[in-house]
C-alpha positions as CSV (number, residue, x, y, z in Angstrom):
1,M,20.9,-6.5,0.6
2,T,19.1,-3.5,-0.7
3,S,16.6,-1.5,1.4
4,A,13.8,-2.7,-0.7
5,T,14.7,-6.4,-0.3
6,A,15.0,-5.9,3.5
7,F,11.6,-4.3,3.5
8,N,10.0,-7.0,1.4
9,R,11.5,-9.7,3.7
10,S,10.4,-7.9,6.9
11,A,7.4,-9.1,8.8
12,F,5.4,-6.0,7.9
13,G,6.5,-6.1,4.2
14,T,5.5,-9.8,3.9
15,W,2.2,-9.1,5.6
16,I,1.3,-6.0,3.6
17,N,2.0,-7.8,0.3
18,S,-0.1,-10.8,1.3
19,P,-3.8,-11.2,0.5
20,P,-4.9,-10.1,4.1
21,G,-2.6,-7.0,3.6
22,R,-4.3,-6.2,0.3
23,V,-7.8,-6.4,1.9
24,F,-6.6,-4.2,4.7
25,R,-5.2,-1.6,2.2
26,I,-8.5,-1.7,0.3
27,M,-10.6,-1.2,3.4
28,A,-8.3,1.5,4.9
29,G,-8.3,3.4,1.6
30,S,-12.1,3.1,1.3
31,V,-12.6,4.4,4.8
32,F,-10.4,7.5,4.2
33,L,-12.1,8.0,0.8
34,L,-15.6,7.9,2.4
35,I,-14.7,10.2,5.2
36,G,-13.2,12.6,2.7
37,L,-16.2,12.5,0.5
38,R,-18.5,13.3,3.5
39,R,-16.3,16.3,4.3
40,R,-15.2,17.2,0.8
41,S,-15.9,20.9,1.4
42,T,-13.1,21.1,3.9
43,A,-9.3,21.0,3.4
44,A,-9.1,17.9,5.7
45,G,-11.8,16.2,3.6
46,K,-9.8,16.9,0.4
47,A,-6.6,15.6,2.0
48,S,-8.5,12.5,3.2
49,I,-9.7,11.8,-0.4
50,I,-6.1,12.1,-1.7
51,W,-4.7,10.1,1.1
52,G,-7.3,7.4,0.7
53,L,-6.5,6.9,-3.0
54,L,-3.0,5.7,-2.1
55,P,-3.8,2.5,-0.1
56,L,-6.9,1.9,-2.2
57,S,-5.0,1.9,-5.5
58,A,-2.2,-0.1,-3.9
59,G,-4.6,-2.8,-2.7
60,V,-6.7,-3.0,-5.9
61,G,-3.7,-3.0,-8.2
62,D,-1.5,-5.2,-6.0
63,L,1.2,-2.5,-5.8
64,C,3.7,-1.7,-3.1
65,Y,4.7,1.9,-3.1
66,V,7.1,1.5,-0.2
67,S,9.1,-1.1,-2.1
68,A,9.2,1.1,-5.2
69,A,10.2,4.2,-3.1
70,L,13.1,2.1,-1.8
71,G,14.2,1.2,-5.3
72,G,12.6,-2.2,-5.5
73,P,9.8,-3.7,-7.5
74,I,6.3,-2.1,-7.4
75,R,4.3,-5.2,-8.3
76,G,3.1,-7.2,-5.4
77,D,4.0,-10.6,-7.0
78,E,7.5,-9.4,-7.6
79,C,7.8,-8.2,-4.0
80,R,6.6,-11.6,-2.7
81,H,9.1,-13.3,-5.0
82,S,12.0,-11.1,-3.8
83,A,11.0,-11.9,-0.2
84,R,11.2,-15.7,-0.8
85,I,14.7,-15.6,-2.4
86,R,17.2,-15.9,0.4
């Protein structure tokens, strides 16, 4: 079993690729983005903007960057499918 498959089958991987996980990523990304925009003149604000774009884009696009980094699929539906195959 590959690392990506093990991640997608884990409790966290299953949850993060589920609809509630997508909502969480969208909300978390939005919060980081809003904090960053309020403090955009500081280095921490700029970092918060960049950091916020990762979970926001993952949630909106139904993407899983962790699975992709481990050599697995990037699309959420493919991650959910690989988690079901035993």
